[in-house]
N, C-alpha and C positions, 0 to 999 in steps of 0.2 A: 361862496356860500356853502355851508355844510348841507348834505342831503337830509330831507325830512326823515325822522326815525320811523322804522317799520312799526306799524300799528298793531296792537293787540287789544282785544275787547274782552271784558269779563262782566259777569253780573255781580251786584252787591246787594245782599239781602240783609234787612234789619231783623228778620225773624220774628215779627210781631205775631202774637196769638191772642185771640179773645173769642168767646162764644157770642153768637147772635150777630145781628147787623149784616147778614150776608157773608160773614167771614167763612172762608174755606180752610182756615187753620184755627179751629176752636180750642185746641189744647196744645200744651208744650210738645207732646209727642208728635202731633200733626206737624208743627212748625219744624221740628228736627228732621223727621222722616222726609218731609217734602223738600227740605233743603238738599238732602242727599239725592233724591229723585230728580230735582231740577238740575243738579250738577251733572247727572248722567245724561239727561236730555240735552243740556247745553253742549256737552262734549260731542254728542251725535250731530248736533247742528253745525259744529265747527267753532263754537265760541272758545276763547283761549283760557278763561279763568273763572273760578267760583270763589267769591270772597264773601265774608260775613262781618257784620258789625257786631261789636261786643259791648253789652251794657249790663250793669248789675242793678239789682233791686227793681227790675222792670220786666214786663211780660215780653221779653226779647231774648235773643241768643246771648248766653252769659258765660258758657264754658266751652271755648272754641276747640280745644285739642281733641277731645273725644269725637266731636263732630267732624273736624277736618280729617282725622284718622279714618273715620267711616267713609267719607268721600274718597279719600285716597285709595282705599282697597276696593272700592266699587267702580273706579275710573282708571284710565290708563295714560291719558295725555294731558288733561286739563290742569292748569295751575290751581292750587288751593291756597287761600290766604285770608288775612284779616284786615279790616279797615275801620278801626284800629283796636289794639289791646291797650287798655289804660294801665300803664306800668305802676301807678300808685297802689294798685290792688295785688301786685304780683310778688311772690317769693321768687327771686331771679334764678336760683339754682334749681328749684322744682320746675320752674318754667323751662329752663334749659333742657332738662330731661324730657319733659313733655314734647317740646318742640322737636328734639332730635328723633323721638319715637314717631311722631307724625310725619316727619320728613323721610325717615327710612321706610316707613310703610308705604309712602306714596312714590318712592323711587326718586326722591330729590326734587319734588315739585312744590314745596312749601315756599310761599312768598309772604313773609310775616310783617304786617304793618303794626307799629307800636307808637305810643306817644305819651305825653303827660296826661292825656285824657280830656274829656269834654264835660260840660255841666251835666249833673246827674240828679236823680230825684232824692237821693239819700244825703243827709247832712253828715259830712265827714265819713262817707261810706267806707273808705279804705281803712279807717281806724277800726271799724267794726270787724274787719278781716284781720286785725292785729297789726296793721302797718301804720305806725305813728312816726311822722317826720322827727328827726333829731332836733334838739333845741336849737333855735335860730335857723332852721332849714325850712324852705318853702316846699310846697307840693311839687313844684317844677324841679327843684334841686333833688328831692328824693327820687323822683321819676328818672332823672338823668343818672343819678348814682346807681340805681338799680339796673338801668340799661347798660351801663359800663360793666357791671359785674356779670350780667346775663351774657353779654357779647364775649367777654373774656372766657366764660365757662363753655360756650358752644365752640370756641376755638381751641379748647383743650387746656386752658391754664389750670394749674393746681389751685385748689380753693380751700383745702382743709388738710391738716397734718394726719399722717397715718398713725394708727395706734400701735406702738411697739412695746409690748409687755406692760401695758398700763401707763405708758408715757408717750408724749407726742414725738414723732420723728421730725427730722429737719426737712425732709422732702414733703411735698404737698400732693394730695390726690386730686385728679380731675373728676368731674361728673361723668357718668356713663349712662347710656351710650352717647356717642358723638356721631354726627352726620356730616361728612366732608362737604364743603361748599356752602353750607347753610349761612355762614357768616356774611357772604356777599348777597344774601337774599333777605336782608333785614331792611325795612323801610321805616322812615320816621314821618309821622303825620304832622305836617307843619301848617300853622294857621297865620303865619306872617313871613315877610321876606327875611327878617332877622333870623328866625328859627330855621328857615330853609338853608341859609348860609351856614348856620351851626351844624345842621345835618350833613352838609357837604364836607365841612371840616372834620367831622367824625367818621366819614367814609360810609354813610348810609344812603340808600336810595331815597328818593323823595316821594311821599304820598301827599300831594297837595290837598288841603282840607276843602270840604264843601262850603266853607266860609273863610273869609280872611278878616282878621281882627284889626282892620283899618279901613277907613273910607276916605279916599282922596277925591271922590267924584268920578273917578275913572271907571268905565264898565268892568264888571267882574272878570270877564275873560281876559281883558288886557292887563288888569291888575295881577291876575294869576300868571299870565305869561311873563310879566316882569319878575315875579317871584321865581319862576322856573329859570329865567335868564340869570338871576342872582345866584341861584343854586349852582348852575353849570359853571359860572365864573368862579365861585368859591371852590368848586371841585377841581377846576384846572389849577387854581392857585395852591391847593393842598397837595397837588402832585401825585394823586392816586394813579396807579397803572392799569386801571380797568374802567370800563364805561358804566356809569350808573344808569338806572332806570327812573322814570318819572311817571306818575299816574295822576289823573284828575277824574273826578266823579261827575256824572251828569244824569239828570232825570230825563229820560227819553221815552215817550209814550206815543207810538204811532196809532192813529185812529183809522181803522180799515173795516170795521164791522159794526153791526148794530149793538153787539155786546160792549165794544169799546165806547160807542157813543152813549150807552146807558151809564157807564161808569165815569166817563171823562168828557161828555158832551161832544161837540164837533171839534173841540180842541183849539187851543191857541197858545202860543209861546209867551209866557209871562216875562216881564222885564226883571232886572235885578231887584233884590229886596235889601233894605238897609234897616238895622235895628241894634239895640244894645244887647251885649252878651259878655259875661265875665268882666263887667266894669268898663268895657270898651265899645266903640261903635263898629259893628261888623257889617261887611257886605256879603250877601248870599247870592249864589248863582241862580240863573233863570232855569225854568223848566222848558223842555221842548216837547210840545204836544200838538198833534194834528196830522195832516196828510204826510205820508212818508217822504214824498219828493220835496215838500217844503222844509221838513225837518232836515233832510240831507243837505239842502242848499244852505240852511242857517248854520248847521254844524260845521260845514266846510269853511265858514267865515269865522269860526270861533278860534281866537288866537291861542288860547291855552290848549285846546284840543289839538291844534296843529303842532304845538311845541312838545307835547307829551308823547310817550310811546305806548302808554296803556290808558285806556278809557274804561272806567268802571261804571256800569249802567245800573242805577238803583231800580229794583223791581218791586211792584206791589205784591208782596209775597202772600198776603191774605186772600188773593184771588186764585191761588192754587197753582199746581204744577202745569196743567194743560194750558191755562191762560198765559202763564209766563213763558212757557216753551214756545207757544205760537208767537208771542210778542217778540221774543229773541230771534225767532226765525225771520220775521218781517224785517227786523233791524239788520240782520245779517244779509238778507237778500236785497233790500231796497234803500238802506240808509248808510250802513258802515262803509261800503265801497267808496262813497263820496269823500271820506276822510282818509283814504289810502289803505284801508284794511283789506286783507285777502283771506279767504276762508282756509282754515287748516283742519282737515278731517281727522277723526280718530282712526287709529290703526285697526285693521281687521281683527276680530276676536280670534284667539287661538283655537285650533281645531280640537 
């Protein structure tokens, strides 16, 4: 039996903002600045990653590369990433430049989650950005074509002829700058076992979705573990010469104070949820809420958490930096060790 993968944990922020209702992120500026500050606090705690969700036409984080660059220059160790970027909205060459800049500024810490995207509030929102699928092409086809061009560009492929005296040259120019190694730090957000196998065949890491577009009656963690197994099998069959990474996301809310009880009650771990999405029946994962020791025991039995090397913890970002930093500290101290995680501290600041 192969050894369990070394565990990393990161936070995943949706970056919501709204005024009123007790929100501590009343404006977009608050949501952005607090995301950077939470990444700094998480690094000091020993958390491994700071990841952001990307949504358009919503009061959430929508433009990841300036934000990730800001985090990158304010931190020294923590991974920075997305979960996920909707490729339907992207200009793949412009994105390749942005991604390289963010990766270079962070010293090669970018872990970029991308995908076909999820349901959104806008009707054909990507078309408003000027991205219309070609005739006969689905949104998924367009996203995968853009992904192929983006990945070729970050690896240094020529993408446009040089201008030689007003005529095109035979040689092609690559985008600049490039960041060596970024190509192996691209993750595909997969919502099914079939898509996970496709990601393996393409040589991308797996970012398993918070929902799976199938419901077999199997508990979510076991269904997700089977998706991860299919991905690893597909990876082995593809013959890649490096080890991929796999992440899963979980909502983990330890209840240890009166403030926690005010927001989340005494806490209980809900079961899986099942419902329609994108024309299919999807299964959503449970939330883990309650006493830290009980959550630790339950997470240690989660089949997908055991199979993954990276666990992304969704944070209630509208409760502010102090609340979320304290919550991450409790998870690091009293919950994460139960799933095999060990704290990695930030290096000392330079003199």
